[in-house]
N, C-alpha and C positions, 0 to 999 in steps of 0.2 A: 486541516479543515478551515483554518483561518485564511490560508492562501486561496483555497477553492472559493470560499465565500467572497473574498476580495475580488477575484476574477469574475465571479458572477455579477457582482455589483457594477464592475467596470464595463462588462459586456452589455448589461441592461442600459447603462447610461449612454453607451455608444449607439445602441439601437434607437433610443428615444431621440438622440441628437440628430441622427441622419435625416429623418423625414423633414424636420424643421428647417434644416439648412437647404435641403433640396427644394422645398416649397418656396423658399425665399429667392432662389436663383431665377434670374430672368425678369423679375419685377423691378420696375423703376419707381423709386420713392419720390413722389412729387409733393412738395409743400404747398399748402393752401395759399392761394394768391399768385401762384405761378401762372403767367398769362398764356395758358393754353388756348383760350378762346373756345367757342362752341365746338362740340364734336361734329365731324363731317361724316355723313352717311355715304358709304361706298357700296355700289352694286356690282353685280357680275355683268359682263358685256352681253348685250342682247342684239342679235342681228335684226330682229323685228323692229327694235326701237332706234338703234344707232346705224342701221344699214350694214351691208356687207363691207368689211374692212377694206377689201381690195379697191373699192370705188369711193368709199366715204371717209376714210381715216383722215384725210386732209381737212375735213370739216371739224375734227375734234381738236381740242387744245391740250397739249401735254402740261401736266401740273405735277407738283411735288407735295405730298402730304407726309406727315410724320406719325409713325406708329408709336403709341405710348400704351403699353400693357394691353395690346389687342384692339385699340381704338385709334382713330385717325383724326389729326388736327392740322391746322394750317401753320401753327407756330412750331418752330424748332426749339426744343429744350434739351438740356443735358441728358444724355442717355437714350434719346429717342432714335428711331431708325427711319431714314428717308425712304419713301416708296413712291415711285413714279406711276401716275395714273393719268386718266383723261377726264376732261370735262366737256359736256355738250348740253346746251339748253339748261344750264344750272344743275346738271346732274353729274355726279362723279362715278367713274366705273374703272375697273381693271381692264387692261388690254386683252384682246382675244387670246385664248389659249392655243389657237392654231399655230403650230410650229412654223408655218410659212410666214407668220407675221413678224417674227424676230428679224430685226435689221431692215424691215421695209420702210419704217418711218425714221428718217435721219434726225428729226427734231426730238425724238424720244430719247431719254437718258437710260440706255440699257444697263448701266451700272447700278441703277436703282430698280431693276425689274422686280416685280412682286415674287414672293416665294410661294411654295405650295401651301404654307400656313396662311398667307394672305388670301389665296384663292379658296381655302377651306372655310374661312370665317365670313366672307362677304355675303350679304343677303342677296337672294335672287331678285332680278329686276321686277318691279311692280308695274303692271300694265298702266298705260297712260291714263285710262279712264278712272283709275283709283288714285291718281295723284292730284294734288291741289293746284289751283291756279298759280302760275309763276309769279304773279304780283304779290303772293303771300311771302315771297322772299325765300332765302335759304333755310333749310332745316336747322333747328337749334337743339343741341344735346342738353337734356335736363337731368340733373342729378338728384339723389336723395339728400335730405338734410343730415349733417353729421356734426355733433357738438365738438368733436376733436378737430374738425376742419374749419367750421364757421364760428366756433365759440358757443358758449351757453346763451340761449336766446334771451334769457332774462337780462343779460348785460350787453349783448352784442347786436340785438335785433335792429337797433337804431342805425347801425352802420350799413345795414342791407337796404337795397332799393326795391320797393314793391313794383312788380311789373305784371303785365298780362301777355301771355302767349296764346296761340290759337291752335287747337288740336284737330287733326284730320287723320283718320285711320291709324291712330296711335303715334303720330309724329307731330312735332311742335314747330310753329312758324311765328315770325314776328308780326305779320300783318294779317288782318281779318280777311276772310273769303267765304264763298258759298259753302254752306254745310259745316263750317268751322265752329268749334266750341271754345269759348274763352276760359282760360285757366289762370288763376292768380298764383304767383310764386314770387321768389326773390332773385335779385341779381347782386352779386358782390364780386368786384374785380373781374368782370367779364365772364363770370360763371353763373349759371342759372340752376336753382335748386328749389325743391318743394319746401313748404314751411314745416316746422316741427310737428310731430304727431301728438305731443303732449297736449291734453285737453285744456290745460291751464293757459296755453298760448292763445286759444280762441278768444277774440275780443280784446287782446292785450295791445295790439298795434292798430291804432285808429287810421293809419295810412293804408292799411291792407284792405282789399276788396273781398270781404268774406262771402259775398254772394256767388263768387266764382271759385270757391275753394276746390282744391283737387279732390277727386273721388277715389274710390278704392282701385279702379283700373289705372289711374295715373300713378298711384303709389306702387302698384304692382309691376309697372313696366319700366320705371326709371332705374338708372344704374347708380352704383356707388362710384365715387370719384376714383380714378386710377392712382 
């Protein structure tokens, strides 16, 4: 009976341990302050916007972004995966999925061709009428506040820089434009994040513009840091 009980305990421990290890596999641990820079939004190729690749691909510029836990950045960090994309009119998109495209553009790095996972996670192209003015600049990825990442606000808030970004259709940009809504947040080591949700924080930082505090929609759409 003791042997059977011991085997049962060992089996239970193994069953508990397996999911934990499996979940951790494939995730890159990034320490706060690593200079990833803002997240880059990557869209699917749209013939209506970018034109037929057979005649227009030379107008596109091959670029390399780096996949960190399913998000794309311009900076290469340890453990990231290089992915070749295109940019056109300040928009980033994956190459056409048409098999005839492969090898057509000699400028493109086919060794960094997107995988099926990349194609499965990119957002569909947004019609131009829903996109902001180009003068608003490149889209900036905004994160949620994390004490583990940025430190306890009571001690560390003075290290953060209050900034204002401008929201259009759920995306954030550095410059103001028509129809944009200003949103106050913080920047620290080139990362942008919303202020703490702790009500005691409100009014504690005189540098912060509380008139443009994030609303519930802002807090509901931002991501955790990878």
